[in-house]
N, C-alpha and C positions, 0 to 999 in steps of 0.2 A: 557349034564344031563339035565333034564328038572326042572325048578323051578316053583312050584305053588308059587302064590301071599297069604301071611296067609290072612284068614277071617278076621284078628281085625286088618288089615292094613289099617293106615288113607287113606279119600278119595283123588282123583288125584286134586279137585274141590274145589280148595280154590279163586274161583273168581279171578283171578290175568290177565291181560293184555294177550293174545294172545303174544306169541313169532315171535319176526322177524326173522326167522330161513333164512341165507344166503346162497343162493348156486354159487360161484363164479365163477363157469362155464357159468353159465348165462351172467359174467362181457366180455367172450368172445366177440373182435369183438367192445365193446363200447367203445366210448372216455373216458380216465380218467377225473373225472371231476376237475374241479380247483379249488382251495381252495378260498373261496371268504374272503374278508377284509371291515372293516369299514379303519381300516386304515390299510395300509398294512407294516405284519411284527409288527404291536403291538396290535392291536384289532382285533380278528378274529374274524369272525363272528360263532353262530349256539353255545358258549359255553359262559363263563363265563372272564371276564378278573379284576384282585383285584388291584386296585390303595390303596396304603400305602402310609399314609404324616404325619408326626405330628402335635399337633396341630397349626396352626400360619403358616404353610408352604403356605397353598392356595389349598389344592388338591378340596376345593369344588369349588374354582374359576378355578381352572382350567378345571375341569372334565366341568363347565356348559359352558365354553369359546370353548371348543371341541365340545359341542351337538349344540351352536351357529355354529360352523365353516359346520358343517355337514348337519345345516337345511339350512344354506344361498346358500350352494353349494363355499365354498370357503376354502381356502387352511390354516391347523392348523398351528402355528408354522413355516412356511414356506414348510409345505409338504402338498402333496393331499392326500384329507379324502372323503369318499364315500358321495356323497348327498343324506340324507336321512332322514324321520321325525325321532326326538328324545323327547323323552317323559323323564321328570326327578323328582324322588320323593327326594323330602330335607327333613331331618328330624329336621334338628338344626338352617336353615335359613327361619325367616317367610317370608311374599311379599314384604314388603316394603326393606327389605335387597337387595332380588333377585333381584328387580326391579334396585336399586342404581346399582347392581354389574353388570347386565344386559346392564346400560348404557354405564359404562364405557368400556366393551365390545365391544357395538355396535361402538360407537366413535371410539374404536382401528381398527377394521374390515373397517369402512368408510359405514356401513349399519344403517337402522332406525329401529323402533321398527316394522312398516307396512313391514317390510319384511320377520318377521317371522313368516310367516304363518304356517309354518313345524315343530314350535318350540311350548311344550308344558311343563309346569314347575306345581307338585304340593308341596305345604308348606304343612307338616305336626308337626309344631311343637303346643307341646302340646295336642299331639292325640296319641292313642296305635296305634303302628306302627311293630307291633311283625307280620313277615308274615308267619312263623309256629313254630307250637307249640308242645311238646312234653308229651307224657302219659307215664306214671309210667312202661311202659314196655321198656320205650327209644322210640316208635313209633314215627314220625314226623306226623303231621297234617297241611295242607296248611288253613291257616285262612282265615275270609272273605274279610281281606284287601288283601290279593295273588289274591283273584278272582277280586277286584277291581282294581288293576293297571293289571291285564291282560286283563282283558273286556275293561277297557281303550285304550291300548295300540292296543287293535286288531281293536275296535271303529274307531281310528285317526289314523291305519295305519304304527304305528312306528316301526321302525327297530330298534333302539337304544335307550336304559332303561340305567339311570343311577340310582344308589341308594345309596344315602347317611344319613346312614351308616348299616356297619353290625352290628354296639354295637346298635341300635336301633331298628333294625330288627329282630335280631338272640335271642331266647330265649333258646337255648341250653347252656348247658355245654361246653366250646370248650376246656375242657381236655377230653371228652367223642370222642371219631374220632366217629363212626357210626352219631351223633348229626350234628357234623360238615359235613361229606358224604352228608346227607339226605337234610343236608340246602343247600349248593352248587348243589347237584341235581334235589333240587327245581328251584333253578336259572337258571340253563341249562334247565328248559323242557320251561322256561319262554320264553329264548332267541330262542330255537327252534320253539317255537308256532308262534314266532314275524318273523321266519326268519331273525335273526339278532343277535344282540349282546348286553351282558346287564356288566356292569360295576359296580363295589362292591366297595365303599368306605371304608378303613379303618384305624384305627391306628397302627403303630407299637407297638410292646412289650419294655418294658426297653431292654431285650436283645438282641432283635432285632435293636433297635437303636444303641446300644454300638456296635455291631459287625460286622454294614454296612448292615445286610441282609435285613432289613426293614420287616421282616415278623411278625407274631401276636404270640399270646401266645403260640400256639401249630401246630405243625407240618401238621395238619390233611390241617390248612387251604394250606396251599404253595401244600401239595401234591393234593388238592382235584379240585382248579383250573390248568386253561389249561395256561393261561398267567397271568405273576404275574408284576405290575410295581411297583417303589419305587419314590416317589417325596420328595427330602429334601436340602438341604442348603449343597452347596459343604464345603469341607474341610474335618477336621478327626471325625469319626465316632462321638466321642464323643462333635463336635461342639465346638473345642475350632481351633483356626487357626493351619492351616497345617504346617510338622515341618519343610519347606523349609522357614518357615517366611512372607513370600507373603502374602499380605493384600485381604482378601477376600468381596468383593463388599456385604452388606448386601440384597442386591435385587436379588442376584442369586441364582437361583436353578438348577437343576440338576434331568431329570426323567429320571429312569434307566430301563432297559428291564430287570431283575433279573431269570425268569422262562419267557421260549416262548416254547410249546414245538411244533409249528412247524414254529419257524427262529431263527435266530442267538440271542442267549444271549450273557451279558456283554454290549449292546449298549447304549452309554448315550446319553443324548440330554442337551446342555444349553439352559434354559432362564431364562428369566430375568425380573421381574417386574416393569413393567413402566405406570405410571396414569392407576392403575386400572385396568390394564392384563399384559397377559403374551405376550412376543417376543422373537424368537430366538436368540440368546446370542453366537452363533460359534463365533461372532469377538469380542468379549465384553472383554473388561481387567480382564485380573484373569480368563480367561474360558478354560486354560490354565489347571488350579485345577481341573475344570470339568473334562474334557476329558481325558488327561492321557495319557504314553506313550501305554497303551493295545488299547485306543479308533485311537489313532495317526495309529498303526498295522491294525485293523480293517479296517480301513478307507485306506489305502495303497492293502492291500490284495483286497477289492471289487474294488479300480482304475485297478488293475492288472486281477481281473477274468473279469470285467465288459471292458476293453480294447481287450482281446481276443473274448469275445462274439462278439462284433462287427464288429473284424475285420473278424470275419468269415460269417456274415452278408455283406462283403465288404465294408464296412462302416468304412472312416478314419478320427482319430481324431488329433486333434491339440492344440498348444499351446498358440493359437494367442485367447485372450479375445475379447468376442465382434463378434466373427466369430461365425456361425449358426454351426458350427463343434469345437467347443471350446472344448476340453474331458470335464472337472467337469460339465459342462451342459448337455452334449450328454448322459453323462453317467446317470444321475438323469432323465434326459427324455427319455431314450431308454432302460434302465436295470434297475430291478427290486429291487437288493438288493440295488444299491446307493443309493435309495431313502433315505436310514436311514442316509446320512451325507449331510451336507448344501453344496453348491459348494466353499463355502470358506474352507471347511475340505477337501475336493476333491483338490481346488486347491492345500496349502498346502501338501497334499500326493502325487501329482505328484511331484512338486518341490524336493521333499525327494527322490524322486526312480530315478528320471534325476540324483540327487546328488551322488546317491549309484548306479548306473550304472546298475540299471535293464531295465528302457527306456532309451529312445534317439528318438530324432528329428531329422529325417532324409526329404531331396528333392529329389522331382524326375519331371522330364519334360524337355523342351526346356530351355531356358534362359529366354524367353518372358514370359514365363508361366510357372514358376517355382514353385511347391507347396509340403508343407511341412506336413508332416505326424509324430504321434508318434508311435514309434515299440518295440516291447519289444523284449530286445536281452540277459536276463538273469531273468528267470521267477522265480527260487530261487535262492539267495544267498549261499554260505557257512556262517552257524550258524544262518540260518535265519530260 
């Protein structure tokens, strides 16, 4: 039966952007595009990553150090990151403070200010910093300041933008989900426009701190972003000493990957504040409080899967530190997932796996040229 459109039906022309209609059949024979990262597993390209941290933990310093490493093409906390131009928008730090902080970061990285041609900072202390306002009907409208940031990033060629903080740039009500989602969608468009990533710094709510989830006052924030990190001091959620009674170094921090649509969650990276910058603290006293048994299990499983992956490529690893095929180093160099763990963590995982009987070191070849390599003998043990 045919139906006629009512004469009083509204016009279909709402001046909307044209739909991007995809015909999956056209993908036949095409190479599947690889996912791109600024920091593998942590900061994906084309979307927004929320970095939460309570006041005084150093999240702004951490973000500035990350930008500096990317701009200089240097590792960040011992891990490789993509070399890209970076633009930072700091609403709470004036220029002199940024100068002091960057001087400490440069000292830790062993570089000079002259080597930071690919880094740009914007201090917005005392300015109006809203990126989107909301009309009475709830519709979000980008501000002229947003256009300034977009144009500055495009002119500079930035592929990484840090915005510090959500509280300074979001004008809506976080309890109104559509407003939060519109704001994150705006930042996502910013990330896509530069072919890069946006990191939005934010403070956790009281409930987020108490529960250890580190999220904001509304679940809309967590649901809207594709990646969410939490930077905190180790110990119990309330900040007290852990139940074990083991003292906590006040300079220790932990960076947790609490949401990741494109990578494993629950990954934690111990770091330590030292002389105005952060360093990898996987081997620091008390770091076991940060890692915990879950982190150890993840390191073991990544070690096992990485060992199997390299074996399929006819690359054999051994237990001898200092050699080119030393397993923990080879896994970090040649497999993707192992990059989320330090060599020290993977070495400890290897030793635990040997003790548990899941892997063993075997030898082959004539007596004059005996070579050892690691072999998987129990991919899964009962109860694991």
